[in-house]
C-alpha positions as a Markdown table, in Angstrom:
| # | Residue | x | y | z |
|---|---|---|---|---|
| 1 | Met | 112.0 | -14.2 | 12.7 |
| 2 | Ser | 110.6 | -12.7 | 16.0 |
| 3 | Leu | 107.2 | -13.8 | 17.2 |
| 4 | Ser | 105.7 | -10.4 | 16.3 |
| 5 | Glu | 106.8 | -10.5 | 12.6 |
| 6 | Pro | 104.5 | -12.2 | 10.2 |
| 7 | Pro | 105.8 | -15.0 | 7.9 |
| 8 | Ser | 106.8 | -13.9 | 4.4 |
| 9 | Glu | 104.3 | -16.4 | 3.0 |
| 10 | Ala | 100.8 | -17.2 | 4.2 |
| 11 | Leu | 100.6 | -20.5 | 6.1 |
| 12 | Ala | 96.9 | -21.0 | 5.8 |
| 13 | Asp | 93.8 | -19.5 | 4.1 |
| 14 | Val | 91.3 | -18.4 | 6.8 |
| 15 | Val | 87.8 | -17.0 | 6.5 |
| 16 | Ile | 86.3 | -14.6 | 9.1 |
| 17 | Val | 82.5 | -14.9 | 9.1 |
| 18 | Asp | 81.0 | -11.4 | 8.7 |
| 19 | Tyr | 77.5 | -11.8 | 10.3 |
| 20 | Gly | 77.3 | -8.2 | 11.4 |
| 21 | Leu | 78.8 | -8.5 | 14.9 |
| 22 | Gly | 82.5 | -8.4 | 15.8 |
| 23 | Asn | 85.7 | -6.4 | 15.4 |
| 24 | Leu | 86.6 | -7.8 | 12.0 |
| 25 | Arg | 89.5 | -5.4 | 11.4 |
| 26 | Ser | 91.5 | -6.2 | 14.6 |
| 27 | Ala | 90.8 | -9.9 | 14.1 |
| 28 | Thr | 92.1 | -9.7 | 10.6 |
| 29 | Arg | 95.2 | -7.9 | 11.6 |
| 30 | Gly | 96.0 | -10.4 | 14.3 |
| 31 | Leu | 95.5 | -13.4 | 12.0 |
| 32 | Glu | 97.6 | -11.8 | 9.3 |
| 33 | Arg | 100.4 | -11.2 | 11.9 |
| 34 | Ala | 100.0 | -14.9 | 12.8 |
| 35 | Gly | 100.7 | -15.9 | 9.2 |
| 36 | Ala | 97.2 | -16.3 | 7.7 |
| 37 | Ala | 95.8 | -15.1 | 4.4 |
| 38 | Val | 92.4 | -13.7 | 5.6 |
| 39 | Thr | 89.1 | -13.3 | 3.7 |
| 40 | Ile | 86.2 | -11.6 | 5.4 |
| 41 | Thr | 83.0 | -13.1 | 4.0 |
| 42 | Asp | 79.3 | -13.1 | 4.4 |
| 43 | Asp | 78.9 | -15.9 | 1.9 |
| 44 | Pro | 78.7 | -19.4 | 3.4 |
| 45 | Asp | 79.8 | -20.9 | 0.1 |
| 46 | Asp | 83.3 | -19.6 | 0.9 |
| 47 | Phe | 83.7 | -21.8 | 3.9 |
| 48 | Ala | 84.4 | -25.2 | 2.2 |
| 49 | Ala | 87.6 | -23.9 | 0.4 |
| 50 | Ala | 89.1 | -22.4 | 3.6 |
| 51 | Asp | 91.7 | -24.1 | 5.8 |
| 52 | Gly | 89.9 | -22.7 | 8.9 |
| 53 | Ile | 86.9 | -20.6 | 9.9 |
| 54 | Val | 86.8 | -17.8 | 12.5 |
| 55 | Leu | 83.6 | -16.8 | 14.2 |
| 56 | Pro | 84.2 | -13.5 | 16.0 |
| 57 | Gly | 81.6 | -11.7 | 18.0 |
| 58 | Val | 80.8 | -8.8 | 20.3 |
| 59 | Gly | 77.3 | -8.2 | 21.6 |
| 60 | Ala | 74.2 | -10.2 | 22.7 |
| 61 | Phe | 73.7 | -13.9 | 22.3 |
| 62 | Arg | 70.2 | -13.6 | 20.7 |
| 63 | Glu | 71.4 | -11.1 | 18.2 |
| 64 | Gly | 74.4 | -13.2 | 17.4 |
| 65 | Met | 72.4 | -16.3 | 16.8 |
| 66 | Glu | 69.8 | -14.5 | 14.7 |
| 67 | Asn | 72.5 | -12.9 | 12.5 |
| 68 | Ala | 74.4 | -16.2 | 12.2 |
| 69 | Gly | 71.2 | -18.1 | 11.3 |
| 70 | Pro | 72.0 | -18.2 | 7.5 |
| 71 | Tyr | 75.5 | -19.7 | 8.3 |
| 72 | Arg | 74.3 | -22.4 | 10.7 |
| 73 | Glu | 74.1 | -25.2 | 8.2 |
| 74 | Ala | 77.4 | -24.3 | 6.5 |
| 75 | Leu | 79.2 | -24.1 | 9.9 |
| 76 | Ala | 77.8 | -27.5 | 10.8 |
| 77 | Asp | 79.0 | -28.9 | 7.5 |
| 78 | Ala | 82.5 | -27.5 | 8.2 |
| 79 | Val | 82.5 | -29.3 | 11.6 |
| 80 | Val | 81.5 | -32.6 | 10.0 |
| 81 | Arg | 84.4 | -32.1 | 7.5 |
| 82 | Gly | 86.8 | -31.6 | 10.3 |
| 83 | Gln | 87.6 | -28.0 | 9.4 |
| 84 | Pro | 88.9 | -26.0 | 12.4 |
| 85 | Val | 86.3 | -23.6 | 13.6 |
| 86 | Phe | 87.5 | -20.9 | 16.1 |
| 87 | Gly | 85.0 | -18.8 | 18.1 |
| 88 | Ile | 86.1 | -15.6 | 19.8 |
| 89 | Cys | 84.3 | -14.0 | 22.7 |
| 90 | Leu | 80.6 | -14.1 | 21.8 |
| 91 | Gly | 81.6 | -16.4 | 19.0 |
| 92 | Met | 82.8 | -18.9 | 21.6 |
| 93 | Gln | 79.6 | -18.6 | 23.5 |
| 94 | Met | 77.7 | -19.3 | 20.3 |
| 95 | Leu | 79.4 | -22.6 | 20.0 |
| 96 | Leu | 77.4 | -23.8 | 23.0 |
| 97 | Thr | 73.8 | -25.0 | 23.2 |
| 98 | Ser | 72.2 | -22.1 | 24.9 |
| 99 | Ser | 72.6 | -19.0 | 27.0 |
| 100 | Glu | 70.6 | -17.6 | 30.0 |
| 101 | Glu | 71.4 | -14.1 | 28.5 |
| 102 | Ala | 68.1 | -14.3 | 26.5 |
| 103 | Asp | 66.3 | -15.4 | 29.7 |
| 104 | His | 67.8 | -12.5 | 31.6 |
| 105 | Ala | 66.5 | -10.2 | 28.9 |
| 106 | Gly | 63.1 | -11.8 | 29.0 |
| 107 | Glu | 63.5 | -13.1 | 25.5 |
| 108 | Gly | 63.1 | -16.8 | 26.2 |
| 109 | Asp | 65.2 | -19.7 | 24.8 |
| 110 | Val | 67.7 | -19.1 | 22.1 |
| 111 | Val | 69.4 | -22.1 | 20.6 |
| 112 | Gly | 73.2 | -21.9 | 20.0 |
| 113 | Leu | 75.2 | -23.8 | 17.5 |
| 114 | Asp | 75.5 | -26.8 | 19.9 |
| 115 | Phe | 79.0 | -27.8 | 18.6 |
| 116 | Ile | 80.1 | -27.9 | 22.3 |
| 117 | Pro | 77.1 | -28.9 | 24.5 |
| 118 | Gly | 76.6 | -26.5 | 27.4 |
| 119 | Arg | 75.1 | -23.3 | 28.5 |
| 120 | Asn | 76.3 | -19.7 | 29.1 |
| 121 | Leu | 75.6 | -18.3 | 32.5 |
| 122 | Arg | 75.7 | -14.7 | 33.9 |
| 123 | Phe | 78.2 | -13.7 | 36.6 |
| 124 | Asp | 75.8 | -13.2 | 39.5 |
| 125 | Glu | 77.8 | -13.8 | 42.7 |
| 126 | Gly | 78.8 | -10.2 | 43.4 |
| 127 | Gln | 81.4 | -10.0 | 40.6 |
| 128 | Lys | 81.9 | -6.7 | 38.8 |
| 129 | Val | 80.0 | -7.0 | 35.4 |
| 130 | Pro | 81.2 | -6.9 | 32.8 |
| 131 | His | 84.4 | -8.7 | 33.5 |
| 132 | Met | 86.7 | -6.3 | 31.6 |
| 133 | Gly | 90.4 | -6.0 | 31.3 |
| 134 | Trp | 93.5 | -8.3 | 31.7 |
| 135 | Asn | 93.4 | -11.5 | 33.6 |
| 136 | Asp | 95.6 | -14.5 | 33.7 |
| 137 | Leu | 95.1 | -17.9 | 32.1 |
| 138 | Ser | 95.5 | -21.2 | 33.8 |
| 139 | Val | 96.1 | -24.0 | 31.3 |
| 140 | Glu | 94.2 | -27.2 | 32.4 |
| 141 | Arg | 95.0 | -29.6 | 29.7 |
| 142 | Asp | 96.9 | -30.0 | 26.4 |
| 143 | His | 95.4 | -28.7 | 23.2 |
| 144 | Pro | 97.2 | -27.4 | 20.1 |
| 145 | Leu | 95.6 | -24.0 | 20.5 |
| 146 | Val | 97.5 | -23.4 | 23.8 |
| 147 | Thr | 100.9 | -24.8 | 22.8 |
| 148 | Gly | 103.6 | -22.5 | 24.1 |
| 149 | Val | 101.3 | -20.7 | 26.5 |
| 150 | Asp | 103.2 | -20.8 | 29.8 |
| 151 | Gly | 102.4 | -24.0 | 31.6 |
| 152 | Ser | 100.7 | -25.8 | 28.7 |
| 153 | Asp | 103.6 | -28.1 | 28.1 |
| 154 | Arg | 104.2 | -29.1 | 31.7 |
| 155 | Gly | 100.9 | -30.8 | 32.5 |
| 156 | Gly | 98.4 | -29.9 | 35.3 |
| 157 | Ser | 96.9 | -26.6 | 36.1 |
| 158 | Val | 99.6 | -23.9 | 35.8 |
| 159 | Asp | 99.2 | -20.1 | 35.7 |
| 160 | Gly | 100.1 | -18.8 | 32.2 |
| 161 | Glu | 100.1 | -15.4 | 30.6 |
| 162 | Tyr | 97.5 | -12.7 | 30.7 |
| 163 | Ala | 94.7 | -12.2 | 28.2 |
| 164 | Tyr | 92.1 | -9.4 | 27.6 |
| 165 | Phe | 88.5 | -10.1 | 28.4 |
| 166 | Val | 85.2 | -8.2 | 28.0 |
| 167 | His | 82.1 | -10.2 | 28.9 |
| 168 | Ser | 79.2 | -10.6 | 31.3 |
| 169 | Tyr | 78.5 | -14.3 | 30.7 |
| 170 | Tyr | 80.7 | -17.4 | 31.0 |
| 171 | Ala | 80.5 | -20.8 | 29.4 |
| 172 | Val | 79.6 | -24.0 | 31.3 |
| 173 | Pro | 80.2 | -27.0 | 29.0 |
| 174 | Asp | 78.3 | -30.2 | 29.9 |
| 175 | Asp | 81.6 | -32.1 | 29.7 |
| 176 | Glu | 84.3 | -30.7 | 32.0 |
| 177 | Gly | 86.8 | -32.2 | 29.6 |
| 178 | Ala | 85.9 | -29.5 | 27.1 |
| 179 | Val | 87.7 | -27.0 | 29.3 |
| 180 | Val | 91.2 | -26.3 | 28.1 |
| 181 | Ala | 92.1 | -23.2 | 30.2 |
| 182 | Thr | 90.4 | -21.2 | 32.9 |
| 183 | Thr | 90.4 | -17.8 | 34.4 |
| 184 | Asp | 89.2 | -16.4 | 37.8 |
| 185 | His | 86.7 | -13.6 | 38.3 |
| 186 | Gly | 85.2 | -14.2 | 41.6 |
| 187 | Arg | 84.7 | -17.8 | 40.4 |
| 188 | Thr | 86.7 | -20.0 | 38.0 |
| 189 | Phe | 85.3 | -20.1 | 34.5 |
| 190 | Pro | 86.5 | -21.5 | 31.2 |
| 191 | Ala | 88.7 | -19.2 | 29.1 |
| 192 | Val | 89.4 | -21.7 | 26.4 |
| 193 | Ile | 87.1 | -24.6 | 25.4 |
| 194 | Ala | 87.2 | -27.3 | 22.7 |
| 195 | Asn | 85.1 | -30.2 | 21.5 |
| 196 | Glu | 86.0 | -33.8 | 21.8 |
| 197 | Asp | 87.6 | -34.0 | 18.4 |
| 198 | Gly | 89.6 | -30.8 | 19.1 |
| 199 | Thr | 88.6 | -29.2 | 15.8 |
| 200 | Val | 86.0 | -26.8 | 17.3 |
| 201 | Phe | 87.3 | -24.4 | 19.9 |
| 202 | Gly | 87.0 | -21.0 | 21.3 |
| 203 | Thr | 88.5 | -18.3 | 23.6 |
| 204 | Gln | 86.4 | -16.2 | 25.9 |
| 205 | Phe | 89.1 | -13.5 | 25.6 |
| 206 | His | 90.1 | -11.5 | 22.6 |
| 207 | Pro | 93.4 | -13.0 | 21.3 |
| 208 | Glu | 93.8 | -10.2 | 18.8 |
| 209 | Lys | 93.9 | -7.8 | 21.8 |
| 210 | Ser | 96.0 | -10.0 | 24.1 |
| 211 | Gly | 99.6 | -9.1 | 23.1 |
| 212 | Glu | 102.2 | -11.8 | 22.7 |
| 213 | Thr | 100.0 | -14.4 | 24.4 |
| 214 | Gly | 97.2 | -13.7 | 22.0 |
| 215 | Leu | 99.6 | -13.8 | 19.1 |
| 216 | Thr | 100.9 | -17.2 | 20.2 |
| 217 | Ile | 97.3 | -18.5 | 20.3 |
| 218 | Leu | 96.5 | -17.1 | 16.8 |
| 219 | Arg | 99.7 | -18.6 | 15.4 |
| 220 | Asn | 98.7 | -21.9 | 16.9 |
| 221 | Phe | 95.3 | -21.6 | 15.2 |
| 222 | Val | 97.1 | -20.9 | 11.9 |
| 223 | Asp | 99.3 | -24.0 | 12.5 |
| 224 | Ile | 96.2 | -26.1 | 13.1 |
| 225 | Cys | 94.8 | -24.9 | 9.8 |
| 226 | Ser | 98.0 | -25.2 | 7.8 |
| 227 | Pro | 97.7 | -27.8 | 5.0 |
| 228 | Glu | 100.1 | -30.7 | 5.6 |
């Protein structure tokens, strides 16, 4: 079976949280190619029975957190249970504690999910904003999500494959150890982050739009979720 061909049987049951923001169709297609049986749901009661949870997202941090408010408790319960929770793009930023995006818009503090303590900052050092298009990944440490991404099995910081980004803010975790992979856009910023337990993680880029590299990461996520 080639990497691009989905398995004949689903390897894990994954739910995508439909909170009103995010390209659910492309995320669903990518996860299905990676071997997951996917359910799109706006019912937090569906989370507990899933093998893994995906929090996608495109848009503003405040709107994302307001829309995700009804799911905050169920997501926190999933983290306590040790269920894998995967944030994509805005979904990754929402895993952190806060974002200066709301401050930039004059909207005051907005509290994130705080599963990975830290803050999202705006590119403000002369970089083109938004950071849009393909950029390369540099794997900084081992994590199951980046297994097989070039450089991830050799230790150290090694340039890997390219991924597709669209964002104006970047994550700054309190713990540098939360950074799994980085990318450069006038400054080095986290492209993949994970909590200490390794069960909550996110990608700033869109794996479902990132070709074979993205499919490798999605397959790794499905493997993480697969029941033993």
